[in-house]
Each structure stands twice: as structure tokens, then as C-alpha cells.
C-alpha positions, 0 to 999 in steps of 0.5 A: 500500499502507498502511504505518505508518512514524512515523519518516518525516520525523523525525531518526533515532531512536537512544539518548541518552547523557547525561554528568552529574557534580558539582562536587565531583570532578574535571571533568578526569577526567569529561571524560576519561571522556567522550572516551574514551566517545565513541570507543565510536561507531566500534564495529560493533555501536554505530555509528549507535545512540548520540547523545552529549550535547555538554556535561557536565551539572554543574547544572540549567541545563547539564543542560537544555541537554544534554537539549534537544540529545539531542531526547528526542522522537526517542530510543528510550532514554537512558543516564545515564552517572555521570561523577562522583558526582552528587547526585539534583538533576540527576535531577530535571531529567531526570525533568521533561524526560522528563515522561510519555514512556515511555523506557527508562533506563540508569545507567552506573557505573564500575568504579574498583577501586583509587583512587576518582577519580569515586566513580561507582558510589556515585552510580548508586546514589543515583540508582537508589534515587531512581528506585526511590522514584519508580516508574521502572524502570531498567537498571544498566550497570556498566564502563569504556568500554575493557571489551568486556562493557560495550560488549556490554551498552550494544548490548543496551540499545540494541537492547532500546530499539528493540524497546520503542519499536517495540511500545509503542502498536503497531497489530496487525491480527488477520484472523479470530481464532486458528487452529481450537482453538488456544485458547492463542493467544487474547489479551485486547485489553484486557489487552495494551493495558494492558500494552504500549499495543497496539491489536488492530484485528480484521476478519473473514475475509470482509472480508479475502478481498473485499479479495484481488483482483489484477491478472492481470498481477501474478498471472503476474509472481509466478508467477516467484518459484518459478522455482527450486522443483521440483513433485512432481507434475511440472506446474511451469508450472500449479503456478507460475501457481497460486502466483502468483495466490494470492500477488498476491491475498493480497498485495492483501488485506494491502496494504489493512491498515494495521497495524504487525504482522498476525496472519492466520488462514490455516488452515484457511479459506484454506488449503483455499479453491480460490482460494488454492491454495498459501496456505502457500508464498505466505505464505513469500514475504509474509515479505519485506514491510515489516509482520511477518506471523504465521500462525494468527492468533498475535498474540503471534507477530505482536507477537514479530516486530515485536521482531525487526525492531526488533532487525534491520531486515533480518532475516526472523523466522519462526514456528516449532514445536519439533516434534522432540527428537534425545536422541542428538545434544542437539538439537531440530528446528524445523518450520513453514510461511510461512518466507521461502525467503531463509532456505533452504540447498537446494532448495525443493519443493512436494507435489502438492497444493501445500500443502507448501513444503519446504526445509533452513533455512541454518545459522547463529546463531539466537535463539528467543524468544517474548513472551507473556501469562499467563492473568492478563494479565501479560507474559513472555519466553522466549529461547534462543540457539543455532545451525541446524546444517548437517546437514539434517533429514529433515522436511518444510516448512522445518526444521533442527536447532537446538543451544541454546548449551552444550547441554541440548536436553531441559532447554530444551524441558521448561522451555518446556512446564512453564511453559506457553508457547504452542507457537510461538516467533519465530526470528531469525538472530544472537545476540539473547538479551542484547537481548531480556533488556534488553527484559525489563528495560525492560518490567519483566517476567520472561525465561525463559532457555532 
């Protein structure tokens, strides 16, 4: 199988933390702050994601040495803690070391509500305004190391930086085009490349299907994936055989694609092809692959799934429609095909024609978001946090009731529609709204909060 994994054989990618200070302020205070900061590495949400410089940068030479220790080529982002006030002399050293690297930058300032020992906040202002003059984006992190909200922001910045690194320069395969008449899903390849460095590699459905050839043993082996599913038509053995064949054939075709994410035009051509009966159920099983897959030729859905995988590599993001509004209970209905059955909380069933596989989505915290492109080529992001409720929806396919955090289901869907977002969102379990907002800052794009 062709896979793209640029991290193989390299140092683990993390977010670097650089400590800068000035000889005009207390070195002892700075070092005490650094020791307190390094203890953050033990927090679950930050564990393994931060790499601290081993020295305090107080002049260009020590700053260059600290940056060399961090190994900029392996960083997804750079957090610069103003351990004390510091002039922009060291900022010039940082920018010279970064060169043309597209690395998100965060400036970390302390609160100091009483006595001013470090003057960190003023230093951050100096660095921020200098970065602005140079046209460099940055994020401000404000708080002390023992502040819970600050730890949450650090985690959000680190997760956003992982996503930033994952999508910048990515290769997205588009098999066919967007689904028939889903013209709102069309993406200008040049505009996407200009915005994110993403390359869309388009191939025909004909060529893809020519590569969908599987060994009969593989077809039989994959039939077991539906061992626990029920079949409305009653012929379970034949249904599993058919689904195993379709899964193996689609997998063989996808294995031939070299990409970071794939957008596949499955509907209507593949879905109704006799040799691919049960395509939608097979696509659900195929969501467990390392390379995320978006149905209906949704390129930005594939990019959004790539973001989700960067936020949580173990996640199983899925594309879904917001298809129903339950006014009485202030909630929305999520509904789609191609969802991994590992996200089910209840029995799986298939209709007589093997077109629809239905199961209830498991209850839990969830985030809906979409990285979207406006008609003028500008990027934007929609994000909303909430939960899938335990009560099961009566809808077929993979469905569940989504209750937004704090309520306001009608306001959420009205805002989504009024702002002209496409009729798809990417769903990923967990609360990742803060990370998505950080990604928006790093990209310099508008973030709509649901």
C-alpha cells in the first residue's frame, strides 16, 4: 500500500518552547519561572507535545544555541516565553533561524497583577508589534504556568500547530469529481494551493475502478467485517459475501493512491455499479485506514478529516449532514453514510438492497467543524462543540442527536446556513473547538463559532 508519512525516520514532531530574557531583569526569577514551566510536561493534555529549550536565551549567541537544541526542522510550532522583558534583538535572531519555515509562533506573557518582577507582558507587546511589522502571524498566550486556562491554551496551540503542519503542503487525491450536482463542493485547485500549499491530484473514476481488483481470498476474509450485522433481506451469508467483495475491491483501488487524504466520488456511479454493491457500507469500514477518506468528492471534507487526524491520530473523523432540527428538545440530527462502525452504539443493520447500513452513533462529546473555501478563494472555518445524546434517533444510516454546548441548536444551524457553508461538516469525538480556533489564528482565517 502506498502511504505518505514524512515523519518516518525523523525526530518526533513537537512544539518547541524557547525561553528569552534580558540582562536588565532578574535571571533568578526567569530560571524559577522556567522550572515551573517545565513541570507542565507532566500534564496529560500536554505530555509528549512540548519540547523545552535547555537554556535561557539572554543574548544572540545563547538564543542561537537554544534554537539549535530545539531542532527547528522537526517542530510543528514555536512558543516563545518572555521569561522577562526582552528587546527585539533576540527576535531578529529567532526570525533569522526560522528563515522561510512556515511555523506557527506563539508569544507567552505572564500576568503579574501586583509587583512587576519580569515585565513579561510589556516585552510580549514589543515582540508582537515587531512581528506585525514583519508581516508574521502570531498567537498571544497570557497566563502563569500554574494557571489551568493557560495550560488549556498551550494544548490548543500545540494541537492547532499539529493540524497546521499536517495540511500545509498536503497532497489530496480527488477521484472523479464532486458528486453529481453538488456544485457547492467544487474547489479551485490553484486557490487551495495558494492558500495552503495543498496539491489536488485528480484522477478519473475509470482509472480508479480499473485498479479495484482483489484476490478472492481477500474478498472472503473481509466478509467477516459484517459478522455482527443483521440483514433485512434475511440472506445474511450472501450479503456478507457481497460486502466483503466490494470492500476488498475498493481497498485495492485506494491502496494504489499516493496521497495524504482522498476525496472519492462514490455517488452515484460506484454506488449503483453491480460489481460494487454495498459501497456505502464498505466506505464505513474503510474509514479506519491511516489515510482519511471523504465521500462525494468533497475535497475540503478530506482536508478537514486530515485536520481531525492531526488533532487526535486515533480518531475516526466522519463526514456528516446536519439533517434534522428538533425544536422541542433544542438539538439537531446528524445523518450520513460512510461512518466507521467502530463509532456505533447499538446493532448494525443493512437494507435489502445493501445500500444503507444503519446504526446509532455512540454518545459522547463531539466537535463539528469544516475548513471551507469562499467563492473568492479565501479560507474560513466553522466549529461547534457539543455531545451526541444517549437517546437514539429514529433515522437510518449512521445517525444521532447532537446537542450544542450551551444549547442554541436553531441559532447554530441558522448561522451555518446564513453564512453559506457547504452542506457537510466533519465530526470528531472529543472537544477540539479550542484547537480549531488556534488553527484559524495560525492560518490567519475567520473562525465561525457555532
